[in-house]
C-alpha positions as a printed Julia matrix, in Angstrom:
427×3 Matrix{Float64}:
   4.49   22.59   -1.94
   3.52   21.91   -5.55
  -0.02   22.61   -6.71
  -2.19   20.25   -8.73
  -1.53   22.35  -11.82
   2.2    21.94  -11.29
   1.81   18.21  -10.84
  -0.19   17.91  -14.05
   2.5    19.85  -15.91
   5.19   17.52  -14.56
   3.27   14.44  -15.66
   2.4    15.84  -19.07
   6.01   16.89  -19.66
   7.25   13.34  -19.15
   8.07   11.54  -22.4
   5.17    9.2   -23.15
   5.45    5.49  -23.71
   5.79    5.04  -27.44
   4.35    1.54  -27.53
   2.7    -0.31  -24.71
   4.66   -3.47  -25.36
   5.13   -5.35  -22.11
   7.84   -7.62  -23.48
   9.87   -4.67  -24.75
  10.51   -3.37  -21.23
   9.71   -6.13  -18.75
  10.47   -9.73  -17.9
   7.86  -12.12  -16.53
   8.92  -11.5   -12.9
   7.78   -9.01  -10.25
   9.83   -6.26   -8.67
   8.63   -5.76   -5.1
   9.61   -2.42   -3.58
   9.22   -1.8     0.16
   9.0     1.83    1.27
   8.72    3.71    4.54
   6.37    6.69    4.54
   7.47    8.87    7.44
   6.76   12.22    9.03
   4.04   14.19   10.75
   1.22   16.55    9.83
   3.69   19.24    8.77
   6.33   17.32    6.81
   6.48   13.9     5.15
   9.07   11.85    3.3
   9.43    8.58    1.39
  12.34    6.16    1.89
  13.26    2.92    0.14
  13.2     0.05    2.64
  14.1    -2.89    0.41
  13.99   -4.49   -3.03
  13.05   -8.06   -3.85
  11.99  -10.15   -6.82
   9.09  -12.59   -7.13
   8.98  -15.45   -9.63
   6.03  -14.24  -11.73
   4.16  -11.06  -12.66
   0.39  -11.35  -12.1
  -0.53   -7.75  -12.94
  -1.81   -6.1   -16.09
   0.11   -6.24  -19.36
  -1.89   -3.53  -21.13
  -2.69    0.09  -20.28
   0.79    0.1   -18.74
   1.33    3.87  -18.69
  -2.23    4.69  -17.6
  -3.48    5.15  -14.04
  -6.38    2.94  -12.96
  -7.53    5.77  -10.65
  -5.91    8.94   -9.36
  -5.6     7.67   -5.78
  -3.88    9.4    -2.87
  -0.49    8.4    -4.21
   1.08    7.42   -7.5
   4.03    5.43   -8.77
   5.62    6.17  -12.13
   8.28    3.94  -13.71
  10.46    5.42  -16.45
  12.99    3.7   -18.63
  16.3     5.19  -17.5
  17.71    5.42  -21.04
  14.8     6.83  -23.03
  12.87    8.51  -20.21
   9.67    6.86  -21.45
   6.97    6.25  -18.88
   6.59    2.48  -19.04
   4.33    1.77  -16.05
   2.07    3.71  -13.67
  -0.17    2.79  -10.78
  -1.92    4.48   -7.86
  -2.67    3.73   -4.23
  -3.77    5.0    -0.85
  -2.03    4.41    2.47
  -2.7     4.13    6.18
   0.03    6.72    6.71
  -1.92    9.36    4.81
  -5.02    8.63    6.87
  -2.96    8.97   10.03
  -1.77   12.43    8.96
  -5.28   13.75    9.6
  -5.26   12.63   13.26
  -4.43   14.72   16.29
  -1.49   12.41   16.99
   0.18   13.44   13.74
   0.23   17.04   14.98
   2.48   16.21   17.94
   4.7    13.31   16.85
   6.29   11.66   13.81
   5.82    8.06   12.72
   6.85    5.7     9.96
   4.55    3.28    8.11
   5.49    0.32    5.93
   4.21    0.26    2.34
   4.87   -2.37   -0.31
   4.17   -2.2    -4.03
   4.45   -4.69   -6.88
   5.85   -3.57  -10.23
   6.69   -5.51  -13.4
  10.36   -6.47  -13.34
  12.33   -4.29  -15.79
  14.83   -5.57  -18.33
  17.12   -2.58  -17.86
  17.55    0.23  -15.3
  14.49    2.28  -14.44
  13.74    5.42  -12.45
  10.84    4.98  -10.04
   8.98    8.01   -8.67
   6.67    7.68   -5.68
   4.42   10.67   -4.99
   2.07   11.26   -2.06
  -0.82   13.67   -2.57
  -2.87   15.52    0.01
  -6.7    15.86   -0.17
  -6.31   19.01   -2.25
  -4.13   17.08   -4.76
  -0.97   18.93   -3.76
   2.26   16.95   -3.53
   3.01   16.01    0.09
   6.21   14.09   -0.58
   8.04   12.59   -3.52
  11.02   10.31   -4.08
  12.73    9.24   -7.29
  15.21    6.37   -7.14
  16.94    4.21   -9.72
  16.67    0.43   -9.79
  19.12   -1.7   -11.76
  17.54   -5.12  -12.36
  21.02   -6.66  -12.16
  21.55   -5.37   -8.6
  22.83   -8.32   -6.54
  21.06   -6.98   -3.44
  17.6    -7.48   -4.95
  16.45  -10.37   -2.79
  14.75  -13.29   -4.61
  11.65  -14.43   -2.72
   9.02  -17.06   -3.34
  11.23  -19.64   -5.0
  11.12  -21.82   -1.87
   9.09  -21.9     1.35
   5.79  -20.94   -0.29
   2.89  -20.64    2.16
   0.33  -23.49    1.8
  -2.66  -22.41   -0.28
  -5.76  -23.58   -2.13
  -7.5   -22.07   -5.14
 -11.17  -21.26   -4.57
 -11.72  -19.82   -8.03
  -9.29  -20.48  -10.88
 -10.33  -18.99  -14.17
  -7.06  -19.06  -16.06
  -3.56  -17.7   -16.51
  -2.65  -15.06  -13.87
  -1.45  -12.86  -16.75
  -5.04  -12.74  -18.03
  -7.01  -12.69  -14.79
  -7.27  -10.5   -11.69
  -5.56  -12.43   -8.9
  -6.94  -12.01   -5.38
  -5.24  -13.63   -2.38
  -7.19  -14.25    0.83
  -4.85  -14.45    3.84
  -5.39  -16.0     7.28
  -4.85  -13.72   10.29
  -5.19  -15.05   13.83
  -5.74  -18.65   12.77
  -3.42  -21.2    14.36
  -2.03  -24.11   12.35
  -4.82  -26.27   13.78
  -7.52  -23.85   12.64
  -6.76  -23.77    8.94
  -9.79  -25.78    7.86
 -11.88  -23.11    9.56
  -9.95  -20.49    7.63
 -10.54  -22.24    4.31
 -14.29  -22.34    5.05
 -14.24  -18.64    5.95
 -12.31  -17.82    2.78
 -14.89  -19.74    0.72
 -17.65  -17.61    2.31
 -15.75  -14.44    1.4
 -15.33  -15.66   -2.17
 -19.0   -16.62   -2.43
 -20.08  -13.26   -1.0
 -17.99  -11.32   -3.49
 -19.41  -13.11   -6.51
 -22.94  -12.71   -5.18
 -22.58   -9.01   -6.06
 -22.61   -7.45   -9.51
 -20.57   -6.84  -11.51
 -18.27   -9.41   -9.87
 -20.75  -12.24  -10.46
 -21.15  -11.79  -14.21
 -17.39  -11.22  -14.6
 -16.36  -14.11  -12.35
 -14.37  -15.73  -15.14
 -11.86  -12.86  -14.98
 -10.8   -13.66  -11.41
  -8.53  -16.13   -9.67
  -9.07  -16.39   -5.91
  -6.52  -18.19   -3.74
  -6.78  -18.85    0.01
  -3.38  -18.63    1.73
  -3.02  -20.43    5.09
  -0.64  -18.08    6.92
  -0.45  -19.43   10.51
  -0.45  -17.43   13.75
   0.93  -18.4    17.15
  -2.27  -17.23   18.87
  -5.92  -17.63   17.93
  -7.79  -14.38   17.4
  -6.54  -10.82   16.91
  -5.64   -7.97   19.24
  -8.46   -5.9    20.76
  -6.77   -3.02   22.65
  -9.95   -1.67   24.28
 -10.31   -5.05   26.02
  -6.62   -5.26   26.88
  -6.21   -8.27   24.57
  -2.97   -8.51   22.61
  -2.26  -11.55   20.43
   0.79  -12.81   18.56
  -0.5   -13.13   15.01
   0.95  -13.4    11.54
   0.45   -9.72   10.68
  -0.03   -8.03   14.05
  -3.43   -6.62   13.16
  -5.49   -4.87   15.8
  -8.68   -2.94   16.38
  -8.74    0.68   17.62
  -6.6     1.96   14.77
  -6.29    5.72   15.39
  -8.36    5.03   18.56
 -11.43    4.13   16.49
 -12.71    0.91   18.06
 -14.1    -0.66   14.86
 -11.12    0.2    12.67
  -9.12   -3.02   12.18
  -5.83   -2.71   10.28
  -2.26   -3.95   10.1
   0.85   -1.84    9.59
   3.12   -4.85    8.93
   2.88   -4.87    5.17
   6.24   -6.53    4.65
   5.0    -9.57    6.58
   1.8    -9.61    4.54
   3.7    -9.67    1.28
   6.29  -12.15    2.57
   3.45  -14.59    3.24
   2.35  -14.26   -0.4
   5.77  -14.65   -2.03
   5.67  -17.33   -4.72
   1.88  -17.12   -5.17
   0.52  -14.97   -8.04
  -1.44  -12.07   -6.53
  -2.45   -8.46   -7.13
  -5.13   -7.72   -4.53
  -5.28   -8.82   -0.9
  -8.09   -9.74    1.5
  -7.06  -10.54    5.08
  -9.54  -12.46    7.25
  -9.3   -11.98   11.01
 -10.32  -14.91   13.19
 -12.63  -13.01   15.55
 -16.28  -12.27   16.18
 -15.64   -8.6    16.96
 -17.18   -6.18   14.47
 -14.84   -4.16   12.3
 -12.55   -3.95    9.34
 -10.8    -1.66    6.93
 -10.05   -1.32    3.25
  -7.25    0.74    1.68
  -7.11    1.25   -2.09
  -4.53   -0.99   -3.76
  -3.23   -2.09   -0.36
  -5.54   -4.56    1.38
  -8.95   -5.42    2.79
  -9.0    -6.61    6.4
 -12.22   -7.81    8.0
 -13.48  -10.07   10.76
 -14.68  -13.49    9.71
 -17.01  -14.51   12.52
 -19.26  -11.5    13.03
 -22.85  -11.9    11.7
 -22.18   -9.11    9.18
 -19.07  -10.79    7.74
 -20.59  -11.25    4.28
 -21.62   -7.64    3.58
 -18.6    -6.16    5.34
 -15.97   -8.11    3.38
 -17.61   -7.0     0.11
 -17.87   -3.39    1.31
 -14.2    -3.29    2.32
 -13.16   -4.9    -0.98
 -15.04   -2.05   -2.65
 -12.5     0.24   -0.98
  -9.34   -1.77   -1.61
 -10.06   -3.02   -5.13
 -12.18   -0.28   -6.66
 -11.18    2.77   -4.61
 -14.81    3.45   -3.68
 -15.56    5.92   -0.9
 -17.85    5.33    2.06
 -21.3     6.68    1.27
 -22.54    7.01    4.84
 -22.33   10.33    6.63
 -22.69   12.05    9.99
 -24.37   15.28   11.02
 -21.53   16.07   13.39
 -18.52   13.77   13.75
 -14.75   13.91   13.87
 -14.67   12.48   10.34
 -16.83   15.3     8.95
 -14.96   17.68    6.64
 -12.42   15.0     5.72
 -12.95   15.93    2.05
 -12.45   19.57    0.94
 -15.65   20.74   -0.74
 -13.95   22.83   -3.45
 -12.04   19.85   -4.87
 -13.55   16.92   -6.77
 -12.76   13.64   -4.95
 -10.93   11.02   -7.0
 -13.25    8.26   -5.72
 -15.75    7.52   -8.47
 -18.88    7.12   -6.32
 -18.91   10.5    -4.55
 -18.84   14.05   -5.85
 -18.66   17.63   -4.59
 -20.14   18.67   -7.95
 -16.97   20.65   -8.68
 -16.44   18.36  -11.69
 -19.57   16.22  -11.76
 -19.14   15.65  -15.5
 -16.21   13.35  -14.66
 -18.41   11.16  -12.45
 -21.8     9.54  -13.18
 -23.46   12.34  -15.15
 -23.59    9.96  -18.11
 -25.87    7.67  -16.09
 -28.47   10.4   -15.5
 -29.93   10.89  -19.03
 -32.09    7.79  -18.53
 -34.05   10.07  -16.16
 -33.83   13.48  -17.9
 -36.04   15.15  -15.28
 -34.01   14.02  -12.28
 -33.57   16.96   -9.91
 -30.02   17.81   -8.85
 -29.57   17.58   -5.9
 -32.05   14.73   -5.7
 -34.45   14.83   -2.72
 -34.14   11.75   -0.52
 -37.94   11.42   -0.47
 -37.86   10.71   -4.22
 -35.33    7.86   -3.98
 -37.84    5.32   -5.3
 -38.39    7.42   -8.42
 -34.72    7.99   -9.2
 -32.46    4.93   -8.65
 -29.6     7.08   -9.98
 -29.43   10.66   -8.82
 -27.29   13.1    -6.87
 -28.19   12.51   -3.23
 -26.61   14.8    -0.62
 -24.65   13.13    2.17
 -21.59   10.94    1.6
 -17.97   10.45    2.6
 -18.8    11.17    6.28
 -20.33   14.6     5.58
 -24.06   15.35    5.58
 -23.64   18.47    3.46
 -21.68   19.3     0.33
 -20.79   15.76   -0.8
 -23.13   13.64   -2.89
 -23.65    9.94   -3.72
 -25.27    8.35   -6.76
 -28.1     6.38   -5.14
 -30.09    6.61   -1.96
 -28.6     3.34   -0.65
 -25.78    1.01   -1.63
 -23.42   -1.64   -0.29
 -20.98    1.23    0.25
 -23.5     2.92    2.57
 -25.17    0.22    4.68
 -24.68   -3.45    5.5
 -28.42   -4.03    5.02
 -28.6    -2.98    1.36
 -28.07   -6.1    -0.78
 -26.03   -4.76   -3.7
 -23.8    -2.09   -5.14
 -25.7     0.86   -6.6
 -25.54    1.48  -10.39
 -22.81    4.11   -9.94
 -20.56    1.74   -7.96
 -21.25   -1.14  -10.34
 -20.22    1.05  -13.25
 -17.01    2.08  -11.47
 -16.11   -1.52  -10.59
 -16.82   -2.78  -14.09
 -14.6    -0.07  -15.59
 -11.69   -1.16  -13.4
 -12.18   -4.84  -14.19
 -12.07   -3.98  -17.88
  -8.99   -1.81  -17.35
  -7.12   -4.7   -15.73
  -8.21   -7.45  -18.12
  -8.85   -5.98  -21.58
């Protein structure tokens, strides 16, 4: 198993991109790559599951060889001739979460994962790397893609899912494109879906910094129909036939609502410019999930729909960690305390300088750690308790949208992290 130091050496040894010129290396299309992440707690692997092309590229055209965040996994695209790194991105996956469960100790499983890359003009080598919580390499695959390969399946040129724009600020090449998908809505319930999608859109822009940067986003509601109304609730014995097969009780956690059918999710979006995905489930049950650079999935008819959809988008778009914690729970100790988490809103103080230390000088006398009783005095501090653990992991403010549904906004640390990513994607 490679250490973090080894990984850094590998990345630094790669020939850098000489000029971040999108048109030099890429066409205006998208290369969609489907993978299977397989294995168990002891051994994992990555397999290519399919290649397809989409009519347009909606992603960034600058900062091509830079990572938006470190993530739990990374993709590096190199020009096959020069070896230059011409595109990089990062992600997290449901598979990697599953590896921490007891089930992963006794059986092996495979999970679908789909990623969008700019379509290359000539052959490229694509490396997919999965990292464990200590930043060691869990699994890695490098494969070559020839853009002239006749088995790259064109998608999205016909049979595009019906959709409506809720927010259209401009060219997809300039804006961040978010698609809101219907899950568990029958063909006759699509007007309900469009109203729910509008609420999700409104809720997102009611939070800063999304509100003040609204003109950098396109939001499209995509009416993907299901045979049944509602979604599967295993603890109630309810199983529905829906567009993406989502269900509660993921990893036997009743509130955790996810889908593992990522190919179906992306098939429903073919032909529509998109980068980030929100899936709305037609149910009043409480729950949801958000996976960085994969998707947000949340219930649309629970009273807490508005705060929850924004919270989960904080995970999937900005890679923010949960800021709530438990005194004693199965999730405790998920994060190793001698490694700095990559999520920008929590810290173990191993490398606090890389987090929100720059936001503290406005209060030069702020105590570190910051006592909870002084939360009114220090809106930005280093408050102990975050990422499911009561001890050893710290958050930037006493309360935040990433901690409770009741708090009305993102804290200054989360706002700063979100704003940085928006700038990364659009400037």
